[in-house]
C-alpha positions, -999 to +999 in steps of 0.1 A: +194-602+484+160-593+497+158-565+524+121-562+533+130-537+560+160-517+571+148-514+606+172-529+631+176-533+669+214-528+668+238-502+656+269-522+646+300-503+641+307-518+606+272-516+592+264-492+564+227-499+561+213-481+592+234-451+582+227-451+545+190-456+549+185-437+581+157-416+567+137-446+554+140-471+583+103-471+588+096-482+552+090-519+544+080-541+515+048-560+513+049-598+510+035-593+475+064-570+465+089-594+479+075-623+459+073-602+428+110-594+431+118-631+435+098-640+404+111-610+385+147-620+390+140-657+387+165-664+415+170-699+430+183-685+463+169-657+484+189-642+512+164-624+535+184-597+552+181-560+562+181-544+588+169-572+611+144-594+591+129-608+623+116-573+629+097-576+597+061-584+608+054-608+579+086-627+579+069-660+587+044-656+558+073-646+534+094-677+544+063-699+539+056-685+504+092-688+493+094-725+504+062-731+484+081-718+454+111-741+462+134-712+468+165-718+490+165-693+518+192-678+540+174-659+568+200-636+582+197-624+618+217-609+646+201-635+668+185-612+694+150-621+684+158-656+672+148-677+702+114-660+706+107-661+668+113-698+661+077-707+668+067-688+637+089-709+615+090-746+605+122-765+599+126-772+562+155-783+539+150-750+519+154-729+550+188-719+565+190-696+595+221-675+593+233-658+625+259-631+624+288-634+648+320-614+645+339-628+675+335-642+710+314-625+737+334-593+745+344-586+708+310-593+693+292-572+719+316-543+713+311-545+675+273-548+680+272-518+703+253-536+730+261-559+759+246-594+758+242-598+721+266-628+718+248-646+746+213-640+730+226-651+696+241-683+710+209-691+729+190-687+697+214-710+678+210-737+705+172-735+705+171-736+667+193-767+665+172-784+692+141-777+671+157-792+639+165-760+620+196-758+597+218-731+612+249-714+598+268-684+608+284-654+591+315-637+603+331-605+590+368-599+594+379-564+604+413-547+608+414-554+646+401-590+643+423-615+661+428-647+641+432-668+673+398-656+685+382-665+651+396-700+654+382-702+690+348-690+677+347-716+649+357-743+674+328-733+697+303-731+668+315-766+656+309-778+692+273-764+689+270-784+656+262-755+634+257-766+598+284-743+583+302-710+587+305-682+562+334-658+565+345-628+545+364-595+548+341-566+559+333-541+532+344-505+537+311-486+536+314-449+527+288-442+554+311-457+581+339-433+589+358-456+614+392-469+604+382-505+608+384-520+574+411-541+557+432-533+526+437-560+500+471-568+513+457-571+548+429-594+535+455-617+518+474-620+550+444-627+572+428-652+548+459-674+546+450-683+581+413-686+573+422-710+544+440-732+569+409-731+592+387-743+563+405-776+565+394-780+601+359-765+602+328-764+580+336-732+561+309-726+535+330-703+514+342-721+483+379-731+481+383-710+449+370-679+466+393-685+496+423-688+473+413-654+458+411-640+493+445-652+502+460-638+470+466-670+451+443-662+421+425-633+404+388-629+402+368-601+387+336-591+405+302-601+392+281-573+407+248-586+393+254-620+408+235-611+440+211-583+430+195-565+459+158-554+463+147-532+492+119-507+499+136-482+477+137-505+447+165-525+430+198-513+444+223-503+417+251-513+412+253-539+440+246-550+475+274-529+488+274-497+467+243-475+461+243-450+432+206-453+425+175-475+427+154-489+398+118-499+400+123-532+380+149-559+378+150-554+340+159-517+344+186-526+369+202-550+344+198-528+314+205-494+328+234-500+352+267-493+335+284-524+348+318-516+331+322-486+354+326-507+385+352-531+399+387-529+411+406-504+389+374-486+377+357-473+408+377-464+439+350-477+461+357-512+447+394-511+453+395-531+486+363-551+481+366-588+481+332-597+494+315-630+487+284-614+472+304-602+442+331-629+438+314-662+447+291-657+416+323-653+396+335-687+409+303-702+396+306-685+362+343-696+357+345-730+374+340-748+341+371-732+326+396-756+343+393-793+350+413-788+382+387-762+394+359-786+387+376-814+406+383-791+436+347-780+437+334-816+435+357-826+464+346-795+484+309-803+479+313-840+489+333-832+521 
């Protein structure tokens, strides 16, 4: 998870970044620092996030250099700058543009804190598809999310021929004091419906993770599975919780007391079921059962 900048053009109600890093929003990483972090962690996949990464002045150079290194990229964006930024990028099998959409027009604009965001994001998606880019979306589920609306959103995105849809429960950031986040029981209930939708739409979340979300299996978090590097350093312990930052990836791995975290250990983890911590667990454990291997093979093929 690479955050070259935390600067953003929105103030979304469920976002912890602009609140947590409010005093360092003007800081950014150089392209060299970004590439060093990628090499240091030896990651095959880089999610370029933030903040709004299309506000990062060197995003085109960064993407180009990552493709040279054959890294798979998820370029996350709220979509506002997407349409006017596509000329800086070239479609490539290594590049996925990931647009965040939490509902249809009225709902998404309310969550984003600005009118017209949904329309701008959709226009960006349409233009990106016309130009041959791979486009996926990311949707967070909150306490007041209506499942019928999510189904309608997915149907519309399917009509636009997006290449896949990520969906996960929103994380309850400490910096966000609104009562908008789900408990584990709430998550289980909502994601029984999402699991049903995964049979109709191109949901990118793995079936084993979705079964965890609906309460049918237990998974322990793998907090180092998606390590985060930002202008402050390597974020410890994970993408969602910040106790400190380390200057090197090695220090992050060796100095973080991983056993202190997770459901039952740290109260901040009690309702967390986010993909960044649990999808790596799916990868780590998939070889333990033949039935899991078969289910993942079928999922990949379909």
